[in-house]
Every structure is written in structure tokens, then in C-alpha cells.
C-alpha positions in Angstrom: 11.9 -60.0 37.1 9.3 -58.6 39.5 6.5 -57.6 37.0 4.1 -54.9 38.0 1.5 -54.9 35.2 0.2 -57.2 32.6 -1.8 -56.1 29.5 -3.8 -58.7 27.7 -5.5 -58.6 24.3 -9.0 -60.1 24.2 -9.9 -61.8 21.0 -7.9 -65.0 20.3 -5.8 -64.3 23.3 -7.8 -64.0 26.5 -10.9 -65.7 25.2 -10.8 -69.1 23.5 -12.5 -70.0 20.2 -15.8 -70.5 22.2 -15.5 -66.8 23.1 -15.1 -67.6 26.8 -12.5 -66.8 29.5 -11.8 -70.2 31.1 -12.2 -70.7 34.8 -8.5 -71.5 35.1 -7.6 -68.2 33.5 -10.0 -66.3 35.7 -8.5 -67.9 38.8 -5.0 -67.2 37.7 -5.8 -63.5 37.0 -7.6 -63.2 40.4 -4.4 -64.5 42.1 -2.3 -62.0 40.0 -4.5 -59.1 41.2 -4.3 -60.3 44.8 -0.5 -60.3 44.5 -0.6 -56.6 43.8 0.0 -56.8 40.0 -2.1 -54.5 37.8 -4.1 -56.5 35.2 -5.6 -54.7 32.3 -7.1 -55.4 28.8 -5.6 -54.0 25.6 -8.0 -54.4 22.7 -9.1 -53.1 19.4 -12.7 -53.4 20.7 -14.7 -50.4 21.7 -14.8 -49.4 25.4 -18.3 -50.8 26.0 -17.4 -54.2 24.7 -14.1 -54.3 26.6 -15.8 -53.2 29.8 -18.2 -56.2 29.7 -15.1 -58.6 29.7 -13.5 -56.6 32.4 -16.6 -57.0 34.6 -16.3 -60.8 34.3 -12.8 -60.6 35.7 -13.5 -58.0 38.4 -11.1 -55.5 36.9 -11.4 -51.9 38.1 -8.5 -50.4 36.3 -8.2 -48.3 33.1 -8.7 -50.3 29.9 -6.8 -49.9 26.7 -9.4 -49.8 23.9 -9.8 -48.9 20.2 -6.2 -50.2 19.6 -4.9 -47.6 22.1 -6.9 -44.6 21.1 -8.8 -44.5 24.3 -7.7 -45.5 27.8 -10.7 -45.3 30.1 -11.3 -46.5 33.7 -13.6 -49.5 33.9 -15.4 -48.2 37.0 -15.9 -44.4 36.9 -15.4 -43.9 33.1 -12.5 -41.4 33.7 -10.5 -40.9 30.5 -6.8 -41.1 30.9 -5.6 -41.0 27.3 -7.4 -40.3 24.0 -6.5 -39.8 20.4 -9.0 -39.3 17.5 -8.6 -39.8 13.8 -7.8 -36.4 12.3 -10.9 -34.9 10.5 -8.9 -34.4 7.3 -7.9 -38.1 7.3 -11.4 -39.2 8.1 -12.8 -37.3 5.1 -10.2 -38.9 2.8 -11.1 -42.4 4.1 -14.8 -41.8 3.6 -14.2 -40.7 0.0 -12.0 -43.7 -0.7 -14.5 -46.2 0.7 -17.4 -44.6 -1.2 -15.4 -44.8 -4.5 -14.4 -48.4 -3.9 -17.7 -49.7 -2.5 -16.1 -50.7 0.8 -17.9 -51.4 4.1 -16.8 -48.7 6.5 -17.9 -48.3 10.2 -16.8 -45.9 12.8 -17.2 -45.1 16.5 -18.5 -41.8 17.9 -19.0 -41.4 21.7 -18.5 -45.2 22.1 -21.4 -45.9 19.7 -20.9 -48.1 16.6 -22.2 -46.5 13.4 -22.8 -48.1 9.9 -24.3 -46.8 6.7 -26.6 -49.8 6.3 -27.5 -53.0 7.9 -25.7 -55.9 6.2 -24.0 -59.2 6.9 -20.6 -57.5 7.8 -22.2 -55.2 10.3 -24.3 -57.9 11.9 -21.4 -60.3 12.2 -19.2 -57.7 13.8 -21.9 -56.7 16.3 -22.4 -60.4 17.2 -18.6 -60.9 17.8 -18.2 -57.8 19.9 -21.6 -58.1 21.6 -22.5 -54.5 21.0 -25.4 -53.0 18.9 -24.8 -50.9 15.8 -26.7 -47.7 14.7 -27.6 -47.3 11.1 -27.0 -43.6 10.2 -28.7 -42.7 6.8 -26.6 -39.5 6.7 -23.5 -41.5 7.2 -21.2 -39.0 5.6 -22.0 -36.4 8.2 -20.1 -38.6 10.8 -16.8 -37.9 9.0 -16.6 -34.5 10.8 -17.2 -35.9 14.3 -14.4 -37.1 16.6 -13.9 -40.8 16.2 -11.4 -43.1 18.0 -11.3 -45.6 15.1 -12.5 -46.3 11.6 -12.8 -50.0 10.5 -13.0 -51.5 7.0 -14.3 -55.0 6.7 -13.5 -57.1 3.6 -11.5 -60.1 2.3 -7.9 -60.3 3.6 -6.1 -59.9 0.3 -8.3 -57.0 -0.7 -7.6 -55.2 2.6 -3.9 -55.6 2.1 -4.2 -53.6 -1.1 -6.5 -51.1 0.6 -4.0 -50.6 3.4 -1.2 -49.9 0.9 -3.3 -47.3 -1.0 -4.5 -45.6 2.2 -1.0 -45.3 3.6 -0.1 -43.6 0.3 -3.0 -41.2 0.7 -2.7 -40.5 4.4 1.0 -40.7 5.1 1.8 -40.2 8.8 -1.6 -38.9 9.8 -2.9 -42.3 11.0 -1.8 -45.8 12.0 -3.2 -48.6 9.9 -3.2 -52.2 11.1 -5.2 -55.4 11.2 -6.8 -57.0 14.3 -8.1 -59.9 12.2 -7.4 -60.9 8.6 -10.7 -59.2 7.5 -10.6 -56.2 9.8 -8.5 -53.2 8.7 -8.3 -50.7 11.6 -7.4 -47.0 11.2 -6.5 -44.9 14.3 -4.6 -41.8 15.1 -0.8 -42.1 14.6 -0.5 -42.1 18.4 -3.4 -44.4 19.0 -1.6 -47.7 19.1 -1.5 -50.2 21.9 2.1 -49.3 22.4 1.4 -45.6 22.9 -1.4 -46.4 25.3 0.7 -49.0 27.3 3.5 -46.5 27.8 1.0 -43.9 29.0 -0.7 -46.3 31.4 2.6 -47.6 32.8 3.5 -44.0 33.4 0.2 -43.3 35.1 0.9 -46.1 37.6 4.6 -45.1 37.9 5.9 -48.3 36.4 8.9 -48.7 34.2 7.9 -50.5 31.0 10.5 -53.2 31.7 8.2 -54.3 34.5 5.2 -54.7 32.1 4.1 -57.9 30.3 2.0 -57.6 27.1 0.2 -60.6 25.5 -1.3 -60.7 22.0 -1.9 -62.6 18.9 -2.3 -60.3 15.9 -0.7 -57.5 13.8 -2.3 -54.8 16.0 -0.4 -56.1 19.0 3.0 -55.5 17.6 3.6 -52.0 19.1 2.5 -53.2 22.5 4.8 -56.2 22.5 7.7 -54.0 21.4 7.0 -51.5 24.2 6.7 -54.0 27.0 9.5 -55.5 29.0 8.2 -58.9 28.2 6.3 -59.2 24.9 4.4 -62.5 24.6 2.8 -64.0 21.5 0.2 -66.7 21.6 0.9 -70.0 19.9 -2.0 -69.1 17.6 -0.5 -65.7 16.8 0.4 -64.5 13.3 4.0 -65.3 12.4 5.2 -61.7 12.2 4.2 -61.3 15.9 5.9 -64.5 17.0 9.1 -63.2 15.3 9.3 -60.1 17.4 8.0 -61.7 20.7 10.3 -62.4 23.7 8.3 -65.5 24.5 5.6 -67.6 22.8 3.1 -69.2 25.1 0.4 -71.8 24.6 -2.6 -71.1 22.3 -5.9 -69.4 23.4 -7.5 -72.8 23.5 -4.8 -74.1 25.9 -5.0 -71.4 28.6 -2.0 -69.5 27.1 -2.6 -66.5 29.3 -2.8 -68.6 32.4 0.5 -70.2 31.4 2.2 -66.8 31.2 0.8 -65.7 34.6 1.8 -69.0 36.2 5.3 -68.8 34.8 6.3 -65.2 35.1 4.1 -63.7 37.9 2.9 -66.5 40.2 6.0 -68.6 39.4 4.1 -71.9 39.9 5.5 -73.6 36.8 
């Protein structure tokens, strides 16, 4: 297959456990770009965070961010695709989190907002390398357009929260996990799969000519949409079960292996 585009998740996929993109992976992706294949990122991270990774790789293409709620060009900031959480759903989520004492954060105009400074907010900001803004009137943000709402807590608790929120919100939103302790809530059409289909169409590519690589629950729709859906060796089992191919882990240059095998054809 002559692949035209590859979309790569960032955390636990592109970057290793040291939060680095290895030199081998950088060189493989540079060779991929030089061959005429479009390389993009597909992440739950906010655009500002994804753009910093894209700059390391010299990418000047639209980036899939906020799980797929925002596709925005890395160079000129032109927005190609955007979906925001419906205001009615956001109000219900704010109410639910207040009643249950949950840590909720959201993103408005590519800024991260929290109600108070705490360990959860600081750990998340450190991981994504973006600052957060403490908004005393946090509830007022429920009425503003937001690409994503995020609840941070223990994995088992979030599983229960997800079930309850799905019951409350129905088909208004898409609820997924990017990590065991991150519950992500986006517009129903704000998945990586929706964004990947839109971006492929933007470039005039058939989805069969697209590779998608990921490791977590939030990558499912993207792997299902792509012609070749690849799960990392360190991926969650449900993703491996639906993947077309399982590569090496993020600590073993799994992305490089995919590029070498399916695009550069050097292995």
C-alpha cells in the first residue's frame, strides 16, 4: 500500500517514558516527510502543547488536538475543523462535578482553566508543559465555548463517573479516557476519528491510504477510521484487539518501526 498520511498520538506513543522523541524516530519521520507523506499529530492535548511537539519535528501541517475537537494548522493557526461541547452538556457536567467534589478543568481559547490550584492541576500542567489559569468564578466558564472538559481522579472512580455521565448526557458528547486517571469529554463529533476523516478529505486522501498510531482508549475511533490502525505494544488491551497491527512499545521506537516497515520499507 502506498500510504499518503500518518497520524500519531503523542503521549505513550510518539514520546517515550522520559517524555522525549528519540533521535531515531525524528530521523525516520523526517525521511517520511521528505518522501512526500503527510505526518501529523493526533492528541488529546491542547493545541499549544501539541504545537511545541510539532516544532521539534518540523511539522507545518494541521494538527489534530483536543481528541479531535480542533484541527488547526501548526504554522499560521488556521482552523480547519472545530467542535465545542454543547453549552447544555457543559452545565450538566459542572453541576455533576460540583455535587460529587470532582476535579474538573476545561479549555477556552486554548487556555487551561481550573477552579483552584491543587496537585491534580499542577501534575497535569507539568505533563503537558502548559500553564493553567485559576478562575475564582469557575462556574461562569460553563457558558463559554470549550473544546474539551477533563475530569481527573482514580481510574475505578472515573469508570463509574463515565457511566453516570453517559446516562445524563446521552448522545450530546463523546466520553473517553486518554490515561487511566483522565476522563475526557468532547463533542459527539470531536473524536480523533472524525478529525482524521476531515483532514484526509482536506488533503484529498482516501482513508485507506492513512496510518494511525495510538496506545489508549481515546485512539479507538482513529484506528478504526484509518486504512492501517496501529496499536503500540504498551497499548491498552481493547485497542490492541481492534488494531490491524501491533508495533513495538514507545520505549522501543515503535513509531519508527511502523514508518520503516510500512512507509520507508527498510525492514
